[in-house]
C-alpha positions in Angstrom: -0.1 0.3 -0.4 2.8 2.3 0.4 3.8 2.2 -2.9 0.1 3.4 -4.1 0.2 6.0 -1.7 3.4 7.2 -2.8 2.2 7.0 -6.5 -1.0 9.1 -5.5 1.4 11.4 -3.9 3.1 11.6 -6.9 0.5 12.1 -9.3 -0.9 14.8 -7.3 2.4 16.6 -7.9 2.7 16.2 -11.5 -1.0 17.2 -11.9 0.5 20.8 -11.0 3.4 21.0 -13.8 3.5 22.0 -17.0 2.2 19.8 -19.6 5.2 19.7 -21.0 7.4 18.9 -18.4 5.1 15.6 -17.5 3.0 12.9 -18.8 0.9 13.4 -16.4 0.2 16.7 -16.6 -0.1 16.3 -20.5 -2.9 13.3 -20.1 -5.2 15.1 -17.7 -5.0 18.7 -19.7 -6.2 16.7 -22.8 -9.1 16.1 -20.4 -10.8 13.1 -18.7 -12.3 11.1 -22.2 -8.5 10.5 -23.0 -7.6 9.5 -19.5 -10.6 7.1 -19.3 -9.5 6.3 -23.4 -5.9 5.4 -22.3 -6.9 3.5 -19.0 -8.8 1.4 -21.4 -6.1 1.0 -23.8 -3.9 -0.7 -21.0 -7.0 -2.4 -19.9 -7.1 -4.2 -23.1 -3.2 -4.4 -23.2 -3.0 -6.3 -19.8 -5.6 -9.1 -21.1 -3.8 -9.2 -24.4 -0.7 -10.2 -22.2 -2.5 -12.6 -19.8 -4.6 -14.3 -22.9 -1.0 -15.0 -24.2 0.5 -16.4 -21.6 3.4 -13.7 -21.1 3.8 -13.2 -17.1 6.4 -10.6 -17.7 4.2 -8.7 -19.9 0.9 -9.1 -18.1 2.6 -7.5 -14.9 3.8 -4.2 -16.9 0.6 -3.7 -18.6 -1.3 -4.5 -14.9 1.2 -1.5 -13.6 0.1 0.3 -16.5 -3.4 -0.1 -15.6 -3.1 0.9 -12.1 -1.1 3.8 -12.6 -3.4 5.2 -15.7 -6.5 4.4 -13.0 -4.9 6.5 -10.0 -4.5 9.5 -12.5 -8.2 8.9 -13.6 -9.0 9.1 -10.3 -7.3 12.0 -9.5 -8.3 14.1 -11.8 -12.1 13.3 -10.4 -11.1 14.3 -7.0 -10.9 10.5 -5.8 -8.4 10.0 -3.4 -7.5 6.3 -3.5 -8.7 6.0 0.3 -11.7 6.4 -0.8 -11.5 3.1 -3.6 -9.9 0.9 -0.1 -12.7 1.8 1.8 -15.3 0.4 -0.6 -13.1 -2.9 -0.9 -12.5 -2.8 3.0 -16.7 -2.5 2.9 -16.9 -5.3 0.0 -14.7 -8.0 2.5 -15.9 -10.9 3.6 -18.9 -10.5 1.1 -19.8 -13.2 -1.7 -19.1 -11.5 -4.9 -22.5 -12.9 -6.4 -24.1 -11.5 -3.5 -22.7 -8.1 -3.6 -23.6 -8.2 -7.4 -27.4 -9.0 -6.6 -27.6 -6.3 -4.0 -26.5 -3.8 -6.6 -28.9 -5.4 -9.0 -26.6 -6.3 -11.5 
């Protein structure tokens, strides 16, 4: 968790930089749809790596997914603690029961 907390802090700082100086600032300057599309692209690449059976590639793509998800959360002003609290809330609940409770 320390790694994610440090990453959250780094992303917050880089959002304040100029787009010419920071990948995160540049991505954020392009807007939420671009960040969301990039997250989707990285998620697709993770799926492809998983299906290809390349564990090292999957590890790298999983890191990209987490990174871009955290950029999206930061852009939306949602702290990682809220996501962690939601995971804590769901802990011990059957995935099927949780899904049924949402009506999905």
